[in-house]
N, C-alpha and C positions, 0 to 999 in steps of 0.2 A: 542671467538676471531677467527682469521683466521688461515688456514693452509698454511704455506709458505715454499717454496722450495728454498734453496740457492745452487747455482752451482758455484764452484770456485776451481781451482786446487791449489791455495795458501791456505795452511792449516790455517795460521794465520788470513788471511782475512775472510776465511770461518767461522772460530770459532767466530771471532769478530762480524760478521753480525748475526750469529745464536744467540749469547748471547744477543745482543741488542734486537732482536725480541722476544726472550723468556722472557726477563725482562719486556717486554710490554704486556705479556700475550698470545702471539701467540704460536701455535704448529709449530715447525720447523723441516723440513727434510733437509738433506744435501747430496750433491753429489760432487765428486772430479773431474769429467770431464763431457764433453758434452753428450757423449753416455749414461753414467749412469744417468745423469740428465733427459734426454728425456724419458728413460725407467721408471724412478721413477715417473715422472710427469704423464705418461700414466696410471700407476698403482694406484697412490694416488689422482690424479686430484686436485691439490692444488688450493687455491684461488689466490695466487700470486707466481710468479717465479722471483727470483733475480739471474741473470746470469752474469758471467764475460765474457769478449770478448776473450782475448788472452789465449787460453787453448790448450793443445796438442790434436791431433785427430780432434775433432769437435770444430770449432770456435763458439763464442757466437752468431754471426749473423745466423749461420747455425742452432744453437739450437732454436733460435726464429722461424725460418722458419719451423722447424720440429714441434714445438708446435702449430703453427698456422695451420699446415696441418692436425692436429688431431681434428675432429669434437667434440670429448668429452672434449676438452680443449678450446672450443670457448669462454667461459666467463672468462677464466683464464687471469689475468693481468700479464704483463711481464715488468720487469725493467732490462735494460741493464746497467751494471756498469763497468767502465774502467778508467784506468789512462790516456788513450788517449781521449781527449775531444775536438778534432778539429771539425770544421763544417762538414767535410766529414764523421767523425765517427758518429755524430748525425744523419746525413742523411741516412747512411747505417742502423743504428738501426731502424729508422723510416720506411724505405723501407722494412725491414725484418718483421715488424709488431709489434715492441716494443711499449709499452704504454708510457714509460718514460725512460730518460737517467740520470744516477746518476754518476757524476764524482768522482773518487777516488783521494785522500783519503777523506772520508766524516765523519761528526760528527754523532753520533747516532740519533740526532734529525732530521737530513736530511733524513735518511732512514725511520724513523718512521713516519714522516710527509708525505712522499711520499706514503708510504703504506696506511696510513689512508685516504689520498686523493683518491687513486685508489679504496679503498673499499667503498667510498661514505660516510664515517663517518666524522663528524666535531668534532674532539677531542679537549677538552680544556686541555692545558698543561701549567704548571707553573714551572719556574726554577729560583732559587735565585742565582745571580752572586755576590751578596754582601749583608751583613745583618748588619754590624756595624753601629753605630749611626753617628759618626763624624770623628774619627781618624782611618785611615786604618792601620791594622797590619797583612799583609799577611805573611804566613809562615806555616810550618808543625805544629808548636806548637799551632797555633791559628785556624787552618783550621776547626776544629770541631765547632768553634763558629762563623765562617764566617769572614775571614780575611779582605775582602774588604768592603768599605762603600756601602750603599744601592743602589741596582740595581736589579730589578725583571723583568723577561721576561714572558709575557703571550701570548700564541698562541691559536688561534681558527681557525682551517682550515688554510687558507693562510694569515689570519690577524695577525699582530704582534703589540703588545703593550708593550712599555718599561716604567716601573714605576720607576722614579727617575734615576739619572745619577751620582751615586757615582763612586768610583774607579773600581767597578766591571764592568763598561761599557766597559773597554778595553777587558776583556775576552769575553764578549758578542760580541763585534765587530769582534774579530778574528774568533769566531765561525760562525758568519753570513757570513763573507767573504769566509770561507771554504765551507759553505753550498751553497751559491748562485753563487760562482765562478765569472763569468763575467756578470751574470744576474743582472738587477737593483733590488734594495731593496726598498720596500715600507713599511713604519712603522709609528706608532703613538707613541709619547712619552709624558708622563705626569710627571712633576716634582713637588716635594713637596716643596723644598726649592730653590727658584730662586735667586741664588747668583752669583757674578762674578766668583768665584772659580769654581762653577758647570759648567757654560758655557765654561770657559776656558778649564777645564778638558775634557769636551765633545768634543770640537773642536780638542784638541791636542792628546787625548787618544783614540778616537773612530775611528778605521781604516776606516769604510765605509763612512766617510764624503767626498764624491766626487760627481761630477755633475750627475752621473748616479743613484745616490741614492736620495730618497725623504723621508723626515721626517716631520711630522706635530707635533707641540708642543702645549700643553695646560698647564695652570697653574691655581692657585686659583683665583677666581673672585676678582676684585678690585686691582690687582697688575700689570695691563697692563703697566703702566708707568715704573715700576721698571724693568720689563722684557725688555721693549724697550731699556732702557739705558744700561742694561746688555749686550744685544746682539749687540747693535750698537758699543760698545767699543771692544768687543771680536771677532766679525765676520766681520771686515773690509775687503774689497776686496784685499787690499795690503798684508794681512797676512793670508787669508783664501782661500782655493781652491774651496769653495762652493759658489753657487749662493744663495743669501738670499732674500726671498720675504716675506714681512710682511702682515698679515691680522688679525687685532685685532678685536676680537668679545667680546661683553659683555654678 
């Protein structure tokens, strides 16, 4: 795997990022300020640098400029991460030479997917947001068995596939909103059991169901009429904020 340097003066966030990356198999180096980070990068020549912006001494944008000024780090990828994600902050990061901007706070998947993208790898990731059959029983006593009903997220590069839409869809939706922030989400969803309850729960419990988001749905062959009735009843313009366009294929 890759050698990654995390530069952040906040110990909690620095440890958080390092543990996420180590859990994914990467070798991780850490620095608590910009000057230390630039020196460590010059000595270790990491594959990726993840740097904070607001740090004492040397700001993150200055760190990026220093890294880009070193010919030995020409192929090193740089991610700027900050709580400030205004258009001006993104522009400053880009002008300094950063490859990507990651808004804080972020989910582990957001960091790992961005690193995988920069390294040129198309990594297949699977996460279960719910595994129960029909009755949701969330809680600490049932967490080991999967408290929410069926919902599985499959990632391959930038492609997102959601398998089924049980009650786990709410946790997935919150994670996607945190990861994508204000960026549009594009995903494909395949449902095993096309019922009125499923479509209602999806519309009411899945946070990213807004016009900037695009989802494609597929179901078992031969059930098009059932799906059409289901969505027509639950996704009427008067009760749904989403634009609905049908395209039935056999």
